[in-house]
N, C-alpha and C positions, 0 to 999 in steps of 0.2 A: 504494500500500500504506500503510495507516494505521500510524503509529508505535505501538509497544507501550507501553502505559501502565505506568509504574513503580508498584509498590505503595507506599502511604504509609509514611513512616518510623515505626518503632515508638517508643514513649516512651523505651525504653532507648537507641536510636540517637540520638535527639534530645539526651538527657542527655549521652551520650558526646561528641557534637559540641560542645555548649556547654562541657563541661569542657576539651576540647582547644583552645578559643578563649580560655579564661580565663587571664590572664597569671600570677596568683598560683598557680593550680593547676599550671601548666606549670613555673614556677620551682621550686616546692616538690617536685614529682615528679622533676625533673631532679637536684636536689641530693640528695634522699633516695635516688634510684637509684644515684647515684655513691657515696654512703656505704655502701650495701648491697653494691655491687660490690666496693669496697675490702675490706670485711669478709669477703666470701666468698673473695676472692683472697689473703687474708692469708698462707697458706702459701707462695705463689709470689712475692710482692712484698716480703716481710719479710726480716729478717736472721737468721731461725732461730726458736728457741724464745723466747717472751716472758719466760721466767724464767731464761734463760741469763745467767750473771754473768761479768764480766770486770773484776776489781778494778783491773787496770792502766789501764783506760779509764774509771774512774769520774769523773763530773762533766765529761765531754767536751762542749764546746759544740756546737751544731748545725754539721754539716759535711757534706761529700759522703758520707763513709762512714757517718755517723750523722745523717740529715736532721733529726731532732728532738732530738739529743743523747743523753746517757746519764744515769742516776740515780746515787744513792750506792752502788749495788752494781755499777755498770757495765752495767746492763741497758739495752738499746736502747729508747728511748721511742717511736720510730716503730713498732717491732714491737708494743710493749705497747698502744699506742693502736689499732692495727689489730685485735688480738685482743680488746681491751677493747670495741670496737664490737660484736663478736658478743654479748658478755654484756649490755651495756647495751641494745642493740636487742632482744635476746631478752626481757629483763625487761620493757621497755616494751610490746612486742607482747603478751606473755603477760598482763600486767596489763590492757591494754585489752580483749582478747578475754574474759577471765574476768569483768571488771567489767561489760562489756556483756551477757554471758550472764546473770550473776547479777541485774543490774539489770533486765533484760527480764523474767525470771521474777517478781521481786518486783513490778515495776510492773504487769504484766499481771494478776497475781492480785489486786492491790489494786484495780485498775480494774474487773475483771469480777465478783469476789466481794465484794460490798459489806460483808459481815460481817467480812472480813479487812482491809478498807481502813484502818480506824482503827488496828488493832493494828500492821500492817506499816509504815504511814507514821509512826507515833509512834516506832517503832524506828529508822527511817531518819532522822527528825528528831533523835533523840538522837545518832546518829552524826555528823550534819551539824553538831551543836553544837560539835564539836571541829574545829579546823583539820586538814585532811587529813594534813599532814606530822606534826603532833603525834600524831595517832592512829596513823599508820604507825610513828613512833618507839616508842610504847608497845608496840604489838604485836610489832614486830621485836625490841625489847629483851627481851620476855618469851619469845619463841621462840628467841632466840640468833642470832648472826651467821652465817647461811648463805643460800645462793641461794634456796631454797624459802621461807624466812622472809620475805625481801624481797618476793617475789611475793605471798604470802598477806597480808602487812601492807598493801601498796599496793592490792591488790584490795579488801580490806575497807574501805579508806579511800575508794575511788572508786565502789563499788557504789551508795551512796545517790544520787549525782548521776544515774547512769543510770536508777535506779528512778523518780525524780521526773519525768524527761523522758519516759520510756515511759508512765508513769501519766497524765501530762497529755495526751499524744496519744491514748492508748487511751480515756480518758473521753469525748473528742469523737467518736472513731470508733464506739464502741459504740452511740451514739444515731442513727447514720445509717440510712437506709432499707434499704440492702442487708443490714445486719446484722440488722435486724428481720425482713427477708424470710427470711434463713437460719434465724433462730430459729423463725419460724412454720412453715417447711418441715420442722422436726424435727431440725435439726442440733444436735449436742451442744456443750457448752461448749468442749471441747478442739478440736473441728473449727472452730468459729467463731473461736477465738483464733488457731489456727495458720494458717487459710486466709484470714481476712478482716481481723483486727485487727493481728497481728504484722507482716505484709508492709507495711502502711501506716504502721507506726511505725519502719520501718527507716531512713528518710531522716534524721530528727533524731538517731536513735541512732548512725548512721554518722558524722555530723558530730561528735557528742560523743566517739566512739571515737578519732578522730584527735587531739583535744585531750588526752584522757586519755593517749594514747600519748606525747605530748610532756611532759605533767606527770609521768608515771611515770619517764621518763628523768632529768628534773631531780631528782625525789624520790629516785631510787636513788643519784644522785651525792651528794645531801645526806646520805643514810643512810650511805653508804660513807665519806664525809668524816668523819662522827661516829664511825666505827668499829663500826656496827651493821648495815652493809650486806653487800655481797659480801666474803667473807673473803679476805685474802691467802693464798697467792700468786696466786690467780686475778686477772687484771687486769680491772678495770672502770674506766671513766673517773673515777668518783668516788674510788676508793681510790688511783688513780695521783696525783690531785691531793692527796689526804690525805697520801700518803707524801712529797710534795715540799714540804709547807708549812714544814717545818723548814729548808729550803734555798732559800727563796723569793728571797733576795738574791743568793747566789753562784751558784745554779743555777735561774734563773727559768724556764727552758724546761721543767722537769719539770711545773710547774703550768700553764704557758701552753697547750701544745698539747692536752692532754686537755680543758682548760677550753674552748678554742675548739671542739673536737669536740662537746661537750655543747651549746654555744650554737648552733652551725650546725645540728645535728640538730633541736633544738627549733624553730628558726626555720623550717626546711624543712617540718616536720610542721605547724606552725601555718599556713604559707602554703597547704599542701595542704588543711587544714581550712577555711580561709577560702574557698578555691575551691569546695569541696563545699557549704559553707553557702550561698554566693551562688547556686549553680546549683540545689540541691535544695530550698531554702526557697521555697515558692510566694509568700511575701510580698515576696521580693526578686527583682528582674529584672536584676541586674547580670551581665554577661557578660564583664567585664574589658576 
């Protein structure tokens, strides 16, 4: 009896296998998964409400009862860091998805509709002339310190990066033979863009999305530290650090642990992005 031939692996299966063999991707995915799990399990592994105060226990150093110590109001830093992960990760993910969606629309329109190219890209160039954090500070200060303002400000700051990447990919793809064949067969612009161009722009856009995720977490921490980010008493890693800067000598733990959370999260997401770049970029053949 002849053995049954296995069907060839699909490109998606090959990509997944390469990702699972990439050391940077696996390390980043493991660390980020742990952080997300801790954030989701915060109600069960924390010491209660992140805003619960205990003046008698203010400035308690890290101990078994308070693993990360307490702040000037006696609030448990461990609990605040866990709940702060929810806000910081949510802002980072929201900014990454919104910036990718907005950048994809602008980049595809600029690449396909030549009359819009000059106008759209000059607007993007004008936004890129400002450092992303300065642009975010200006927008967030104008809108006021609230969660939605941070997301809007950071999204506006990172849309130009996504737009330029999508446009560069789309300009190459629109000249390929299968796009010409679709155009000759009578397919409309919307169908060609959605069925043929956008799917082939997803690999570089996905890699960019991971890095924007990390940048957004760092930028949110910076905005909160400056007092124009997530408003108190909502805990985010940035405003926990900001609230502890006046006590950095006698209560160093208030700034240390949320600062470590920001750094470790950004490192994990960057490792994840490095793995995606190495596997998805056809010019690179690194498997880790």
